[in-house]
C-alpha positions in Angstrom: -45.8 4.5 105.3 -42.9 2.8 103.6 -43.0 2.0 99.7 -44.4 -1.5 98.8 -41.8 -4.1 97.2 -44.2 -4.3 94.3 -42.0 -6.9 92.5 -41.7 -9.5 95.3 -45.8 -8.8 95.5 -46.3 -9.5 91.3 -43.5 -12.6 91.9 -45.8 -14.2 94.8 -49.1 -13.5 93.3 -48.5 -15.0 89.8 -46.2 -18.1 90.2 -47.2 -18.4 86.3 -44.4 -15.9 85.5 -42.2 -19.0 85.8 -43.1 -20.7 83.1 -42.4 -17.8 80.7 -39.1 -19.2 78.9 -37.7 -16.0 77.8 -35.9 -14.2 80.5 -36.1 -10.5 79.2 -40.2 -11.3 78.9 -40.4 -12.3 82.2 -38.8 -9.1 83.3 -40.8 -7.1 81.1 -44.2 -8.8 82.6 -42.8 -7.7 86.0 -42.0 -4.5 85.3 -45.4 -3.2 83.7 -47.2 -4.6 86.8 -45.0 -2.9 89.1 -45.3 0.2 87.0 -49.0 -0.1 86.9 -49.3 -0.5 90.7 -47.0 2.5 91.4 -49.1 5.0 89.5 -52.2 3.7 90.3 -50.8 4.0 94.1 -52.1 0.7 95.3 -50.2 -0.7 98.6 -51.1 -4.3 97.6 -52.0 -6.2 94.2 -54.5 -8.2 96.1 -56.2 -5.4 96.6 -57.4 -4.5 93.1 -60.9 -6.0 92.5 -61.8 -8.5 89.3 -64.3 -5.8 88.8 -65.6 -2.2 89.9 -68.5 -3.8 91.0 -67.4 -7.3 92.1 -64.8 -7.5 94.9 -65.3 -10.5 96.5 -62.7 -12.0 93.5 -59.6 -10.8 93.3 -58.0 -9.1 89.7 -55.0 -11.6 90.7 -57.2 -14.2 91.0 -59.0 -13.5 87.8 -55.6 -13.3 85.6 -54.3 -16.1 87.2 -57.4 -18.3 86.0 -57.2 -16.5 82.8 -53.6 -17.9 82.3 -54.4 -21.4 83.5 -57.1 -21.9 81.2 -54.8 -20.3 78.3 -51.9 -22.8 79.1 -54.5 -25.9 78.9 -56.0 -24.6 75.9 -52.7 -24.1 74.4 -51.9 -27.5 75.5 -54.7 -29.0 73.5 -54.3 -27.0 70.5 -50.5 -28.4 70.2 -51.5 -31.8 71.3 -55.2 -32.5 69.7 -55.0 -30.2 66.7 -51.2 -30.2 66.0 -51.3 -26.3 66.2 -48.4 -24.3 67.5 -49.2 -21.7 69.5 -46.3 -19.6 71.3 -47.0 -20.5 74.8 -44.4 -17.2 76.0 -46.8 -15.1 74.1 -49.8 -16.7 76.0 -48.7 -16.5 79.2 -47.3 -13.1 79.2 -50.2 -11.7 77.5 -52.8 -13.5 80.0 -50.6 -12.5 82.7 -50.9 -8.5 81.3 -54.3 -8.5 80.0 -56.0 -7.0 83.3 -53.1 -4.8 84.5 -54.5 -2.0 83.3 -57.2 -2.5 86.0 -53.9 -1.0 88.2 -55.3 2.7 86.6 -58.9 2.0 86.1 -60.3 0.6 89.0 -58.8 3.4 91.8 -61.9 5.2 92.1 -64.1 1.7 93.0 -61.6 0.9 96.4 -61.5 2.1 99.6 -59.0 5.0 100.0 -57.4 2.6 102.8 -56.2 0.5 100.0 -54.1 3.0 98.2 -51.3 5.4 98.5 -51.4 8.5 96.4 -52.6 7.1 92.7 -50.9 9.7 89.7 -53.7 11.7 88.3 -51.8 11.4 84.9 -52.3 7.0 84.7 -55.1 6.7 87.2 -58.7 6.8 85.8 -61.4 4.9 84.7 -61.9 6.9 81.2 -59.7 4.7 79.4 -60.5 1.0 79.4 -58.3 -1.2 81.2 -57.6 -3.3 78.3 -56.3 -0.2 76.5 -54.1 1.3 79.2 -52.7 -2.6 80.0 -51.4 -2.4 76.1 -49.9 1.3 76.6 -47.9 -0.5 79.5 -46.9 -3.4 77.7 -45.8 -1.2 74.6 -44.2 1.2 77.2 -41.9 -1.7 78.7 -40.9 -3.7 75.2 -43.0 -6.2 75.3 -43.1 -7.8 71.6 -45.8 -6.8 69.4 -47.5 -10.4 69.7 -47.8 -9.6 73.6 -49.1 -6.2 72.7 -51.9 -7.7 70.4 -53.3 -9.9 72.6 -54.2 -7.8 75.4 -56.6 -5.9 73.9 -59.2 -8.6 74.6 -62.4 -7.9 75.3 -63.5 -4.7 73.0 -61.7 -6.1 70.1 -59.9 -3.1 69.7 -56.8 -5.0 67.7 -57.8 -5.9 64.0 -55.6 -8.5 63.6 -56.2 -11.5 65.7 -53.6 -14.3 66.2 -54.2 -17.9 67.6 -52.7 -16.5 70.8 -54.8 -13.2 70.9 -57.9 -15.5 70.2 -56.9 -17.9 72.9 -56.2 -14.8 75.8 -59.6 -13.6 74.5 -61.5 -17.1 74.8 -59.8 -17.8 78.6 -60.8 -14.4 79.5 -64.2 -15.2 79.0 -64.4 -19.1 80.3 -62.7 -17.6 83.9 -65.1 -13.9 83.5 -68.2 -16.4 83.0 -67.1 -18.3 86.3 -66.7 -15.4 88.2 -69.7 -13.7 87.3 -71.9 -16.7 87.7 -70.4 -17.5 91.2 -70.6 -13.9 92.2 -73.9 -12.7 91.0 -75.5 -15.7 89.6 -75.4 -14.4 85.8 -73.3 -14.7 82.7 -70.6 -12.2 81.4 -72.9 -11.1 78.5 -75.3 -10.1 81.2 -72.8 -8.4 83.6 -71.5 -6.4 80.6 -75.3 -5.4 79.4 -76.0 -4.1 82.9 -72.9 -2.9 84.5 -70.0 -2.4 81.7 -68.7 1.0 81.6 -67.4 0.7 78.3 -70.6 -0.2 76.3 -72.5 2.6 77.9 
């Protein structure tokens, strides 16, 4: 099998990349995803599930949902409240908030969807928000983007306006997905199924 064109997959999967005004930051987001996909051994970005036990929704759908929700919320923060969120930081962090699933979810899909995962990285032992943070750091994303990626567990002590927006957009998208896929709230899903809460 030929090596997948990960860059093309990432650009096709995430049209929101074009909303990042800073060319270097856009490239860093693409590079982080490309590294994650390659090391995780994925054939196709669309094969990564939203959750280890929810395969009806892809990670791409969720990441796009989080990004779209956050972009609209940032617009309201600006127009209605007079705040000044950094839209490039928000979009980049949203697009990267679940890139760590490239590593964490290799053990939860059929082998046919994978090439050969790099066992140095591919494991469910590290939560995806932490490995996503590490990928963003590795490719040189600004600290403002990095600190907004650990979205769920509250691992970063300094919460910025942008970080809180990523976190709330993630919760909004996740609640919609768990409700539509399983008929439960995100909180119920975390209590019952989260690997990091046990």
